[in-house]
C-alpha positions, 0 to 999 in steps of 0.5 A: 560500524562503519557505513558505506552507502546510503541504503545501510544507513536507511536501515539504521535510520529505520531502527531509530524511526517508526515508518510506514510498513512499506517504507520498511527495507525488509518490504522492500527486499519482499517486493522487489525479488530480483529488482533493486531498489534504492532510497534518496536521504537527505541529512541536516547540517550534523549529519542525521537523516531527517528524510528519506524516499525509497524506490524501485530501480527498474530496467525497460530497454535503454531506460531506467524507470522506477515504478511502485512495486508489487503489492505496495499501495504507497511510498513517497517521501518521508520527513522527520517532524520538526516539532514546535515551530511556527506553521510557516516555518514547518512548511519551509522545513518540509520543502528543504528537505525535500527538494534534497530528496529529488535530484537524485530520484530525477537521474531516473528515465522515468519515476512514478509513486503513489504517495502515502495519503498523509501526505499533502503538499506535492508543491516541491514536486511541481516545481521540478518538472512532476506532474500529479494525479489523485486517487481515491481510498476509504478509510475508517477511523476509531475502529475499535469502536466496533459498535459505531462501525457497525453503525456506520455501514451501509444497510445492505452490507450489515444485511449480508454480514448476518445472512453469511453468519449462519453458512459460512465461517471465518478462520485463519489461513496460513497457506498464501497459495490458496488465496493466490489461487482465488487472485488468479480467479479474481483476475480470470474473470476480467480476462486479465492475467494477475500482475505479481507471481506467487513467490511475492506474495509469499514472500510478504506473508511470510515477511508478515508472519515473521513480524507479526503485522499480518493476518490471512482469514478464509470463508469456508461454507459446512462442505469446506469450499473456500468462498474467498481469502484475505491478507491484512497488514499493519504497521503501528498506526493502520492495517491495510486490506492488501490482497482479497480473492475470491472463487468464480463459484463462490463470487455472490456468497457475501463472503468479502464482506463478511471478510472484511468486518472480520478482518475490521474486528481483528484489526483492532486488536492492534491499531485504530485505523483501517484503510481499504487501499481502495480501488478506482474499479467501479466494481471494486470501490461501491464495496469498500464505500459501504462500509462507511470510511472516509474518501480521503484522495493521494496522490500519483507523481510521475517524471519522464526525464525528457521528451524523448523519453516520453515519446518512446514510453508513448509509442511502446504503450501503443 
């Protein structure tokens, strides 16, 4: 089989390596829609891929920019592990691979990505003129031990969950349009528009459903009113709390806490880690924090190609 582009090589690489869900070609196809995506690839001396960095390519006026695709919490570089070496050699190997990935993304007029929490070394990007800011999520390990997870929650969360057991039923949801309508209500309360179209949510759901790597749940009352709904996606190691939508009328019913708890339990059937994909927003962060996960930092890396691009971006933001 002839391979003519790095994207085709990347697709073949994915068949052999176990990468996080957000690095999968089918995920990128689903979330980028009409926008293009590409991948920077690093090879060893034998021509085998040892590092990849997928990214979105978007046109804004005269500029080529790369930002996070919608509903994609993390990207960044993935480096094939080099087993059986000293720590100093492992660092050198990692940075050599990363240095080979950086030139292609540096062709963009503006580049910004949120890296997976697994990525703890951004030094090669620093050396190449990139800036870094730190954000946080909450991660629960060992979720198969449900008793331990339950006991680790804040007392008030357990109380809220118990109170919902008599008046809310948690059932599967198959129609992403219901979830999207709830998301619209959530954003409307903040006088904002949803930053992605319904098409992307549907694409993700259909792709995950086909591959058995996601589920949706909804909380219903006795009159079958939907109080809230949630979408969870997973790879081989981690389940991610990707989307939550809440009814304006029922926003204080405790449905969100109950849904998250049921999602953690259902996720434990497949994986042992639950990532809240945490928000830094003051009204959302405490909800996730009170479930007892570990506060976990992750990096946002960005770079303007030159001062002119940076100046134009600053003007447009005003």
